[in-house]
C-alpha positions in Angstrom: 0.0 0.0 0.0 2.9 2.3 0.7 4.2 1.8 -2.8 0.7 2.5 -4.2 0.5 5.8 -2.2 3.9 6.8 -3.4 2.9 6.1 -7.0 -0.2 8.3 -6.6 1.9 11.1 -5.2 4.3 10.9 -8.1 1.4 10.9 -10.6 -0.1 13.9 -8.9 3.2 15.8 -9.2 3.6 14.9 -12.8 0.0 15.9 -13.5 0.7 19.4 -12.3 3.3 19.8 -15.1 2.1 21.3 -18.4 2.1 18.7 -21.2 3.5 21.2 -23.7 6.4 22.0 -21.4 7.3 18.3 -21.2 7.0 17.6 -25.0 8.4 20.9 -26.4 12.1 20.6 -27.2 13.8 23.8 -26.2 17.3 22.7 -26.3 17.5 21.1 -29.8 20.6 19.2 -28.8 20.3 17.0 -31.9 21.0 20.0 -34.2 24.4 21.4 -35.1 25.0 24.7 -33.3 24.4 26.9 -36.4 21.1 25.2 -37.2 20.1 25.3 -33.6 20.7 29.1 -33.5 18.7 29.6 -36.7 15.8 27.6 -35.3 15.8 29.7 -32.1 15.8 32.8 -34.2 12.8 31.6 -36.2 10.9 30.6 -33.1 11.4 34.0 -31.5 10.5 36.0 -34.6 7.4 33.9 -35.2 6.3 34.3 -31.6 6.7 38.0 -31.6 5.0 38.3 -35.0 1.9 36.3 -33.8 1.5 38.2 -30.5 -0.8 41.2 -30.1 1.2 42.6 -27.2 4.9 43.0 -26.7 6.5 39.6 -25.8 8.5 39.6 -22.6 11.9 38.0 -22.1 10.4 35.5 -19.7 8.0 34.2 -22.4 10.7 34.0 -25.1 12.9 32.1 -22.7 10.4 29.3 -22.8 11.1 28.5 -26.5 14.9 28.6 -26.6 17.6 26.7 -24.8 18.9 27.6 -21.4 22.3 28.6 -22.9 20.7 30.9 -25.5 21.6 34.6 -25.1 18.4 36.3 -26.1 20.0 39.7 -26.6 22.4 38.3 -29.1 19.6 36.3 -30.7 17.3 39.2 -31.2 20.2 41.3 -32.5 20.7 38.7 -35.2 17.0 38.7 -36.0 17.1 42.5 -36.3 20.1 42.3 -38.5 18.2 40.1 -40.9 15.3 42.6 -40.9 17.6 45.4 -41.9 16.2 46.9 -45.1 12.7 45.5 -44.5 9.8 47.9 -43.9 9.4 46.6 -40.3 11.7 46.0 -37.3 11.8 44.2 -34.0 11.5 46.9 -31.3 12.0 46.8 -27.5 8.8 48.5 -26.2 6.7 48.3 -23.0 8.9 45.7 -21.4 9.0 43.3 -24.3 9.6 43.0 -28.0 7.1 43.8 -30.8 7.1 44.0 -34.6 6.6 47.6 -35.7 6.6 49.1 -39.1 9.3 51.7 -39.8 8.2 55.4 -39.6 9.2 56.0 -43.2 6.2 53.9 -44.3 3.6 55.6 -42.1 2.2 57.7 -44.9 1.9 54.7 -47.3 0.1 52.7 -44.6 -2.4 55.6 -43.8 -3.1 56.0 -47.5 -3.8 52.3 -48.0 -5.7 51.4 -44.9 -6.6 54.7 -43.2 -5.6 56.0 -39.7 -5.0 53.5 -37.0 -8.0 53.2 -34.7 -5.7 53.4 -31.7 -4.1 56.7 -32.8 -4.1 59.1 -29.9 -5.3 62.6 -30.6 -4.4 64.9 -27.8 -4.5 68.7 -27.4 -1.4 70.6 -26.5 -2.6 71.1 -23.0 -3.3 67.4 -22.6 0.2 66.6 -23.9 1.8 68.9 -21.4 -0.2 67.4 -18.5 0.7 63.9 -19.7 4.4 64.9 -19.9 4.3 66.2 -16.3 2.8 62.9 -15.1 5.4 60.9 -17.0 8.3 62.8 -15.4 7.0 63.4 -11.9 4.8 60.3 -11.2 3.2 59.5 -8.9 1.6 62.9 -8.8 -1.7 64.3 -7.7 -4.1 66.6 -9.6 -3.4 69.3 -7.1 0.4 69.0 -7.7 -0.3 69.2 -11.5 -2.3 72.3 -11.0 0.6 73.9 -9.1 2.8 73.2 -12.1 0.5 75.0 -14.5 -0.6 77.8 -12.2 -4.3 77.0 -12.7 -6.7 74.2 -11.9 -6.3 71.0 -14.0 -9.8 69.7 -14.4 -11.1 66.2 -13.8 -12.3 66.2 -17.4 -8.7 66.6 -18.7 -7.5 63.8 -16.4 -10.5 61.8 -17.6 -9.5 62.2 -21.2 -6.0 60.8 -20.5 -7.5 58.0 -18.5 -10.0 57.3 -21.3 -7.0 56.9 -23.7 -5.5 54.4 -21.2 -2.4 56.6 -21.0 -2.6 57.1 -17.3 -4.1 55.3 -14.3 -4.6 55.8 -10.6 -1.5 55.3 -8.6 -1.0 55.0 -4.8 -2.7 57.5 -2.5 -0.7 60.5 -1.6 0.4 60.8 2.1 -0.9 64.4 2.0 -4.0 65.5 3.9 -7.1 63.9 2.4 -5.0 61.1 0.8 -5.8 62.0 -2.8 -5.1 59.6 -5.6 -2.0 60.0 -7.6 -1.6 59.4 -11.3 0.9 57.3 -13.1 1.5 56.3 -16.8 0.5 52.9 -18.2 1.9 50.2 -20.5 -0.2 51.8 -23.2 1.7 55.1 -22.7 4.9 53.2 -23.4 3.5 51.6 -26.4 2.1 54.8 -27.8 5.4 56.6 -27.5 7.6 53.7 -28.5 9.3 53.4 -25.1 10.6 50.2 -23.5 10.6 51.6 -20.0 10.3 55.1 -18.4 14.1 55.2 -18.3 13.9 55.8 -22.1 12.2 59.2 -21.6 14.4 62.0 -22.7 16.7 63.1 -19.9 15.0 65.9 -18.0 18.3 67.7 -17.5 19.0 67.5 -21.2 15.6 69.1 -21.9 16.4 71.8 -19.4 19.8 72.4 -21.0 18.1 72.7 -24.4 15.7 75.3 -23.1 12.7 73.0 -23.8 11.6 72.4 -20.3 12.2 73.9 -16.9 11.1 72.3 -13.6 11.4 75.7 -11.8 9.1 77.4 -14.4 6.7 74.5 -14.1 6.5 74.8 -10.4 6.1 78.6 -10.7 3.2 78.1 -13.1 5.3 79.4 -16.1 4.8 76.4 -18.3 6.6 76.9 -21.6 7.4 80.2 -23.5 4.2 81.1 -25.4 2.2 78.1 -24.2 0.2 79.7 -21.4 -1.3 82.3 -23.7 -2.2 79.8 -26.3 -3.7 77.1 -24.0 -5.3 79.2 -21.3 -8.7 79.1 -23.0 -8.3 75.5 -23.6 -7.6 74.7 -20.0 -10.5 77.1 -18.9 -12.8 75.1 -21.2 -12.2 71.9 -19.3 -12.2 73.4 -15.8 -15.5 71.9 -14.7 -15.1 72.7 -11.1 
């Protein structure tokens, strides 16, 4: 009976394993090294091509051998795509096939605008930029940047586009919600992580952005006058 119980326990443990994981040959030990590498390249490219969302390193690691250097493998795939109208791009924490910008006009002419194209006003872009750089940030803190109230409607527009989401509550009185950017934000702007945002100090050095001016309510030269009416129009409070 002890042997039977041990067998049942072993069967239970083996039943927890995914059949595909047991049968799928990741290592390809029977192939010569060059053929093995080419097959891994093909698997990775096919998987990324078929996926709707960026494919993470963890998922790709399931289809290649343990000794495979994914960075080198993807570099080889990208080299083969050189000269093609699309590329393999690191975006939103994974890899995705994206068409090259040079073909954007041709694609729009043939199939029309992308349904996911984000259309934001200048004021919305500035608010989104502030959230991206200073997140997590409250609506009150955003208002102090711009020197006027940032409305819930404007925040709602950015949320409706899935570019921002609620972050942790602020430790300030009333514990208001903060706002943070989302994975869709990274996808929309072609960023792998937030570390890929242009360096804030570089923007300041170029005269394109000033944290001191933002905090003082002096947003950008010429912007306040052009967007004041726009911000007033969405001040629903």
